[in-house]
Backbone as JSON, one array per atom type, in Angstrom:
{
  "sequence": "MLEFMKQRATLRQYSEKPVSEELLNELLDIACRASNTGNMQLYSIVLTRDAATKQALAPAHFNQPQVTTAPLVLTFCADLNRYTKWCLQRDANPGFDNIQSLTYASIDAVIASQAFCTAAEAHGLGICYLGTTTYNADKIIDVLQLPSLVMP",
  "N": [[-5.35, 23.16, 13.69], [-5.26, 20.53, 12.63], [-7.6, 20.53, 11.27], [-8.27, 19.86, 8.67], [-8.54, 17.11, 8.7], [-11.04, 16.62, 9.7], [-12.56, 17.42, 7.64], [-12.12, 15.71, 5.56], [-12.71, 13.49, 2.79], [-13.57, 10.57, 0.97], [-12.44, 10.2, -2.31], [-13.38, 9.56, -5.67], [-12.95, 10.33, -8.2], [-10.44, 11.55, -10.24], [-7.86, 13.85, -11.15], [-5.83, 13.65, -14.07], [-3.34, 14.54, -13.76], [0.03, 13.98, -13.04], [1.52, 12.85, -9.94], [4.12, 14.56, -8.48], [7.56, 13.51, -8.42], [9.03, 14.45, -6.27], [7.06, 15.13, -4.34], [5.8, 12.61, -4.07], [7.94, 11.07, -3.06], [8.3, 12.37, -0.61], [5.85, 11.78, 0.65], [5.99, 8.99, 0.75], [8.22, 8.73, 2.41], [7.18, 9.75, 4.79], [5.16, 7.83, 5.25], [6.74, 5.55, 5.65], [7.92, 6.12, 8.02], [6.07, 5.72, 9.9], [4.59, 4.34, 12.88], [5.35, 0.95, 13.75], [5.38, -2.66, 14.09], [7.72, -3.71, 16.33], [9.76, -2.39, 14.95], [10.13, -3.73, 12.58], [9.0, -3.27, 10.15], [7.05, -4.65, 8.43], [5.94, -4.54, 5.8], [5.31, -3.67, 2.38], [5.25, -1.33, -0.31], [3.67, -1.04, -3.3], [3.96, 0.73, -6.21], [1.96, 1.82, -8.83], [1.92, 3.15, -11.91], [1.86, 2.77, -14.57], [-0.2, 2.56, -17.37], [-1.08, 0.19, -18.61], [-0.68, -1.75, -16.63], [-2.34, -0.77, -14.62], [-4.74, -1.12, -15.95], [-4.76, -3.9, -16.06], [-5.01, -4.43, -13.36], [-7.54, -3.48, -12.83], [-9.88, -5.32, -13.15], [-9.63, -6.85, -10.8], [-10.39, -5.06, -8.97], [-13.07, -4.77, -9.37], [-13.45, -3.27, -11.65], [-13.6, -0.58, -10.95], [-13.62, 2.81, -11.79], [-11.66, 4.61, -10.78], [-9.32, 3.2, -10.51], [-8.09, 3.02, -13.0], [-8.12, 5.67, -13.8], [-6.9, 7.33, -11.91], [-3.78, 8.95, -11.34], [-1.92, 7.43, -10.04], [-1.65, 4.32, -8.45], [-1.48, 2.85, -5.38], [-0.45, -0.05, -3.77], [-0.61, -1.39, -0.75], [1.13, -3.76, 1.06], [1.15, -6.59, 3.21], [4.14, -7.83, 4.18], [6.03, -10.46, 4.57], [8.06, -11.67, 3.34], [10.44, -10.18, 2.75], [11.54, -9.71, 5.33], [11.85, -12.31, 6.19], [13.86, -13.21, 4.46], [15.9, -11.55, 5.38], [16.25, -12.55, 8.0], [17.04, -15.21, 7.42], [19.48, -14.76, 6.15], [20.98, -14.2, 8.31], [21.15, -16.48, 9.72], [18.95, -16.88, 11.36], [15.85, -17.97, 12.75], [12.97, -17.18, 11.11], [10.29, -17.53, 11.94], [7.71, -17.04, 10.93], [5.39, -18.52, 10.49], [2.74, -18.39, 11.33], [-0.47, -17.12, 12.41], [-0.27, -14.81, 13.91], [1.97, -13.44, 12.95], [1.13, -12.69, 10.36], [-0.9, -10.99, 11.17], [0.57, -8.94, 12.5], [2.03, -7.94, 10.28], [-0.05, -7.12, 8.61], [-1.28, -5.12, 10.15], [0.87, -3.32, 10.31], [1.03, -2.58, 7.59], [-1.42, -1.29, 7.24], [-1.19, 0.85, 9.03], [0.96, 2.25, 7.86], [-0.22, 2.85, 5.39], [-2.31, 4.53, 6.19], [-0.88, 6.67, 7.28], [0.4, 7.57, 4.96], [-1.88, 8.32, 3.44], [-3.06, 10.34, 5.05], [-1.03, 12.27, 4.98], [-0.97, 12.73, 2.22], [-3.52, 13.81, 1.77], [-3.24, 16.11, 3.3], [-1.62, 17.5, 1.64], [-3.31, 18.16, -0.36], [-4.13, 16.14, -2.06], [-6.36, 13.61, -3.26], [-7.8, 10.57, -1.98], [-8.67, 7.04, -2.06], [-9.56, 4.25, -0.42], [-9.48, 0.85, -1.38], [-11.53, -1.7, -0.88], [-11.6, -4.02, -2.24], [-9.06, -4.91, -2.48], [-8.19, -6.74, -0.48], [-10.19, -8.55, -0.83], [-9.85, -9.59, -3.4], [-7.22, -10.47, -3.39], [-5.63, -12.55, -4.44], [-5.78, -12.24, -7.23], [-4.59, -9.75, -7.54], [-2.05, -10.28, -6.58], [-1.16, -11.93, -8.66], [-1.2, -10.13, -10.91], [0.6, -8.12, -10.08], [2.77, -9.66, -9.69], [3.72, -10.59, -7.19], [5.99, -11.8, -4.68], [6.19, -14.91, -2.79], [4.73, -14.93, 0.48], [3.92, -12.3, 0.49], [1.25, -10.19, 0.77], [-1.43, -8.4, -0.54]],
  "CA": [[-4.19, 22.7, 12.96], [-5.62, 19.32, 11.88], [-9.0, 20.69, 10.86], [-8.48, 19.18, 7.38], [-8.92, 15.71, 8.93], [-12.48, 16.6, 9.91], [-13.18, 17.75, 6.37], [-11.69, 14.75, 4.54], [-13.72, 12.65, 2.16], [-13.05, 9.66, -0.05], [-12.65, 10.68, -3.68], [-13.35, 8.49, -6.66], [-12.65, 10.93, -9.5], [-9.14, 12.17, -10.09], [-7.18, 14.51, -12.26], [-4.79, 12.8, -14.65], [-2.06, 15.19, -13.48], [0.86, 13.07, -12.24], [2.06, 13.28, -8.66], [5.55, 14.8, -8.69], [8.48, 12.6, -7.72], [9.4, 15.07, -5.0], [5.95, 14.95, -3.4], [5.63, 11.18, -3.83], [9.01, 10.63, -2.15], [8.01, 12.91, 0.72], [4.74, 11.01, 1.21], [6.5, 7.65, 1.08], [9.08, 8.88, 3.58], [6.28, 9.88, 5.94], [4.53, 6.52, 5.48], [7.73, 4.59, 6.14], [8.3, 6.51, 9.38], [4.94, 5.45, 10.78], [4.79, 3.29, 13.89], [5.2, -0.42, 13.26], [5.66, -3.7, 15.07], [9.11, -4.07, 16.6], [10.6, -1.76, 13.93], [10.41, -4.7, 11.52], [8.42, -2.73, 8.91], [6.6, -5.84, 7.72], [5.06, -4.14, 4.7], [5.9, -3.09, 1.18], [4.32, -0.47, -1.04], [3.85, -1.2, -4.74], [3.45, 1.88, -6.94], [1.57, 1.5, -10.2], [1.61, 4.31, -12.75], [1.73, 2.28, -15.94], [-1.6, 2.41, -17.76], [-1.38, -1.22, -18.9], [-0.76, -2.47, -15.36], [-3.58, -0.33, -13.97], [-5.83, -1.79, -16.67], [-4.74, -5.3, -15.63], [-5.49, -4.46, -11.97], [-8.94, -3.04, -12.75], [-10.86, -6.37, -12.86], [-9.52, -7.27, -9.39], [-11.07, -4.01, -8.21], [-14.42, -4.69, -9.95], [-13.41, -2.23, -12.69], [-13.88, 0.77, -10.45], [-12.89, 3.68, -12.7], [-10.52, 5.29, -10.19], [-8.11, 2.38, -10.67], [-7.45, 3.36, -14.27], [-8.05, 7.11, -14.04], [-5.98, 7.99, -10.97], [-2.43, 8.92, -11.89], [-1.07, 6.52, -9.27], [-2.31, 3.35, -7.58], [-0.56, 2.27, -4.41], [-0.91, -1.28, -3.14], [0.13, -1.63, 0.49], [1.16, -5.21, 1.23], [1.79, -7.26, 4.34], [5.31, -8.43, 3.52], [6.88, -11.29, 5.43], [9.12, -12.18, 2.47], [11.68, -9.41, 2.91], [12.1, -9.94, 6.66], [12.27, -13.72, 6.22], [15.18, -13.24, 3.81], [16.86, -10.91, 6.29], [16.51, -13.52, 9.07], [17.8, -16.35, 6.89], [20.86, -14.31, 5.91], [21.65, -14.11, 9.61], [20.96, -17.79, 10.35], [17.92, -16.77, 12.38], [14.56, -18.56, 12.39], [12.01, -16.09, 10.99], [9.11, -17.84, 12.74], [6.53, -16.39, 10.37], [4.45, -19.55, 10.05], [1.59, -18.33, 12.23], [-1.41, -16.04, 12.16], [0.18, -13.59, 14.59], [2.88, -12.73, 12.05], [0.31, -12.05, 9.34], [-1.59, -9.89, 11.84], [1.54, -7.85, 12.66], [2.34, -7.38, 8.97], [-1.25, -6.43, 8.12], [-1.41, -3.89, 10.93], [1.93, -2.41, 9.85], [0.66, -2.07, 6.26], [-2.54, -0.36, 7.41], [-0.67, 2.07, 9.67], [1.73, 2.96, 6.83], [-1.14, 3.39, 4.39], [-3.04, 5.67, 6.76], [0.08, 7.79, 7.36], [0.54, 8.08, 3.6], [-3.12, 8.98, 3.03], [-3.22, 11.58, 5.8], [-0.07, 13.22, 4.43], [-1.4, 13.06, 0.86], [-4.65, 14.72, 1.88], [-2.72, 17.39, 3.8], [-1.02, 18.16, 0.46], [-4.36, 18.45, -1.33], [-4.42, 15.0, -2.92], [-7.49, 12.78, -2.86], [-7.5, 9.14, -1.82], [-9.79, 6.12, -1.94], [-9.19, 2.88, -0.08], [-10.23, -0.13, -2.17], [-11.75, -2.92, -0.11], [-11.39, -5.15, -3.14], [-7.66, -5.33, -2.38], [-8.11, -7.99, 0.28], [-11.18, -9.47, -1.38], [-9.28, -10.22, -4.59], [-5.77, -10.44, -3.23], [-4.97, -13.52, -5.32], [-5.69, -11.65, -8.57], [-3.62, -8.66, -7.46], [-0.75, -10.95, -6.48], [-0.79, -12.36, -10.02], [-0.92, -8.98, -11.77], [1.81, -7.43, -9.61], [3.82, -10.68, -9.59], [4.27, -10.51, -5.83], [6.61, -13.05, -4.23], [5.51, -15.6, -1.68], [4.68, -14.25, 1.78], [3.53, -10.9, 0.32], [-0.21, -10.19, 0.62], [-2.01, -7.04, -0.61]],
  "C": [[-4.54, 21.48, 12.08], [-7.08, 19.35, 11.45], [-9.29, 19.95, 9.56], [-8.92, 17.73, 7.58], [-10.42, 15.59, 9.18], [-13.23, 16.83, 8.6], [-12.91, 16.71, 5.28], [-12.87, 13.95, 4.0], [-13.03, 11.74, 1.15], [-13.4, 10.21, -1.42], [-12.55, 9.52, -4.65], [-13.15, 9.02, -8.08], [-11.38, 11.75, -9.33], [-8.71, 12.89, -11.35], [-6.14, 13.53, -12.81], [-3.4, 13.39, -14.42], [-1.21, 14.27, -12.61], [1.28, 13.69, -10.9], [3.56, 13.43, -8.85], [6.39, 13.8, -7.9], [8.83, 13.14, -6.35], [8.31, 14.85, -3.95], [5.76, 13.48, -3.07], [6.69, 10.67, -2.86], [8.8, 11.14, -0.73], [6.91, 12.1, 1.4], [5.17, 9.6, 1.6], [7.41, 7.69, 2.3], [8.25, 8.98, 4.85], [5.65, 8.52, 6.27], [5.51, 5.54, 6.12], [8.26, 4.95, 7.53], [7.18, 6.26, 10.38], [5.29, 4.35, 11.78], [4.6, 1.92, 13.25], [5.68, -1.39, 14.32], [7.16, -3.97, 15.17], [10.11, -3.48, 15.63], [10.99, -2.74, 12.83], [9.9, -4.23, 10.16], [8.01, -3.87, 7.98], [5.59, -5.51, 6.62], [5.92, -3.67, 3.53], [4.82, -2.28, 0.49], [4.65, -0.61, -2.53], [3.18, -0.02, -5.43], [3.13, 1.46, -8.37], [1.16, 2.78, -10.91], [1.3, 3.89, -14.18], [0.27, 1.99, -16.27], [-1.97, 0.94, -18.0], [-1.52, -2.03, -17.6], [-2.01, -2.05, -14.59], [-4.79, -0.99, -14.63], [-5.92, -3.26, -16.26], [-5.24, -5.45, -14.19], [-6.99, -4.21, -11.87], [-9.94, -4.17, -12.47], [-10.81, -6.85, -11.39], [-10.22, -6.27, -8.48], [-12.45, -3.73, -8.79], [-14.55, -3.55, -10.95], [-13.86, -0.86, -12.21], [-13.02, 1.76, -11.24], [-11.67, 4.38, -12.09], [-9.22, 4.5, -10.32], [-7.36, 2.77, -11.94], [-7.31, 4.86, -14.48], [-7.14, 7.86, -13.09], [-4.57, 7.92, -11.55], [-1.52, 7.88, -11.22], [-1.94, 5.61, -8.42], [-1.25, 2.77, -6.67], [-1.2, 1.03, -3.81], [-0.02, -1.51, -1.93], [0.0, -3.12, 0.79], [1.76, -5.6, 2.58], [2.93, -8.06, 3.72], [6.18, -9.16, 4.54], [8.07, -11.84, 4.64], [10.46, -11.5, 2.75], [12.33, -9.7, 4.26], [12.55, -11.4, 6.83], [13.66, -13.85, 5.59], [16.25, -12.65, 4.72], [17.23, -11.87, 7.42], [17.39, -14.66, 8.58], [19.24, -15.99, 6.58], [21.67, -14.26, 7.19], [21.51, -15.4, 10.42], [19.98, -17.74, 11.51], [16.64, -17.42, 11.86], [13.54, -17.43, 12.3], [10.74, -16.32, 11.81], [7.82, -17.2, 12.24], [5.51, -17.39, 9.85], [3.21, -19.58, 10.94], [0.74, -17.1, 11.92], [-0.96, -14.73, 12.8], [1.1, -12.78, 13.69], [2.12, -12.02, 10.94], [-0.44, -10.85, 9.93], [-0.65, -8.7, 12.01], [1.77, -7.16, 11.32], [1.15, -6.6, 8.41], [-1.45, -5.11, 8.85], [-0.36, -2.88, 10.49], [1.57, -1.78, 8.51], [-0.46, -1.04, 6.37], [-2.05, 0.95, 8.04], [0.11, 2.89, 8.64], [0.8, 3.59, 5.79], [-1.91, 4.59, 4.94], [-2.12, 6.87, 6.9], [0.26, 8.42, 5.98], [-0.7, 8.89, 3.21], [-3.33, 10.3, 3.76], [-2.27, 12.65, 5.25], [-0.48, 13.66, 3.02], [-2.56, 14.05, 0.91], [-4.22, 16.09, 2.4], [-2.08, 18.2, 2.67], [-2.04, 18.38, -0.66], [-4.67, 17.32, -2.3], [-5.62, 14.23, -2.38], [-7.09, 11.33, -2.79], [-8.8, 8.34, -1.79], [-9.23, 4.74, -1.6], [-10.06, 1.94, -0.91], [-10.33, -1.43, -1.38], [-11.55, -4.18, -0.94], [-9.96, -5.68, -3.06], [-7.54, -6.64, -1.61], [-9.08, -9.02, -0.26], [-10.63, -10.26, -2.56], [-7.76, -10.23, -4.56], [-5.05, -11.38, -4.2], [-4.79, -12.96, -6.73], [-4.64, -10.53, -8.6], [-2.21, -9.22, -7.35], [-0.27, -11.37, -7.86], [-0.39, -11.18, -10.9], [0.4, -8.31, -11.38], [3.0, -8.37, -9.46], [4.54, -10.61, -8.23], [4.88, -11.84, -5.42], [5.82, -13.7, -3.11], [5.67, -14.78, -0.4], [4.42, -12.75, 1.65], [2.06, -10.88, -0.07], [-0.73, -8.77, 0.55], [-3.05, -6.82, 0.46]]
}
């Protein structure tokens, strides 16, 4: 049943054919249903389709060609901003001023990204994780204009 997982491989060359909205929404739904810490879902997913934005992201990813040639770039982010706002609206102390919170959010983002990638590959799409995301997070934050407490 899951034989495709044994056959998977990272791809770095992509078709320019766009991913349909229907399929993308299904994959995002699957990713957002993945296990996470305390059901807080301490992550966000930034979708980039715009050629100019992908071009602006490319230097942060050492100009790897898949950044500009893939029809879609997803940036999974540890996101303590959204939950902090939720807590403050309820007069609760978010308590996200420690490494443990960043760890929870990072783990949640990785779990969601893996769920997305597994589902994408099951639908015949190729994927490539970019280690440069954490290496050049500051540059990506600038390009994507991420708010405070959001880390790619």
